[in-house]
N, C-alpha and C positions, 0 to 999 in steps of 0.2 A: 628414562622411565623411571616411576618413583611406584612401589609395591612389597606388600607385605607377605605375599604368595611366594614362598621361598622355592618352588617346583617351577614358579614361572620365570622368575630371575635366573636360575641354575639352566633352563632352556633357553633363555633369548638373549642373556647379555656376555658380551666378553669381560666386561669390567663393571665389579661393585663398588659402591661406595656407603659407608656404614655409618649411619648419624647417631649421636646420644644427647638428647637434649637439646636439639637443635645446633649442634657443634659435628663437625668432622672429625671421626674417629679413625676411620680407615679407609684407605682405598687400594684395592686387590684386583688383580688380573684373574679371572674366574680359574684358569687352569692350575694358578699357582695355588688359589684357595682350595680347589679340590686336592691338590696334593698335601694340604696340611689337615686333612682330615684324618681323624684318627679311627682304629677298628676296633671294633667292639668284640667280645668273644665270649660265647658261655661254654663252656666244658665240662662234659660230665665224664666222672673220672667211675673206674671200676669199683672202687671203693672209697668209703670217708677217709682213712687213713693216707691214701695216696692224694687225695684232693688237699688234706690238710699240709704234707709233707711236699706237695707242690709249690701251694701259696706260702709256707717258711722259705722253700730256698727262692723264687723269684724276687727282683727286686721293683716287680710293677704294683701299683696299687690293684688292690682288686677285693673282691667281697667272696665269701664262703659260706655255702646254705648245703650243708651234708655232704652229698660227693660233688655239688655243683660249684664251679668256679665262675665267676663274672667277671670279666677284666676289658680294661679300655687301654691299647696302645698305642702308640705313634706308628706310622706305616714303617720308619726306618727300625724299628724293633721289632716287625714281624718275624725276620729268618732266626732273633735268639730265643723268641719266646716257641718257636716251633722247634727248637732244636732242644729246649728243656722238656716240652711234651714228649719227645720222643725218649723219656725215661721212663714214662708210667704206661698203665693199660687204662685205653679211653676208651668207653664208649660211644660218645657222640660230641660232636662239635660244630656249633652255630657259628657263622661270620657275619657279621653287618658294618657298613661304611656310617660314620657321623652323618647326619644330616648337614645342607647347609643350615638350616635354622639353629641346631644345637651348635654349629661353629659360628653362627651370628651371635648365639647368646654368648659361647666364650670370649669373642671379643666385647661385647656389649656390657658384661659382668667384670671387665676387670677394673 
């Protein structure tokens, strides 16, 4: 099956191949590909100072805007991320998984 509709690919395929400029750049089992997806977090801290301190304490790349930190981390780093968050007063936290399209773009832009 050939498709640019990533939801369709994710729902129907066991394996996927990624082509760039007519050349095969990756062949992946869908379960393995899903396990490579990163987690996106948006953390709202009680204070801007807490948000800034958190940003300075972690080794993850993140974006700071007032008291909100946006961060993208690998699945295997979630536990250390949560552990570090436990040192702060948090108002809210939202998470989402990287989409298959975002993962595709990561492979494609290498």
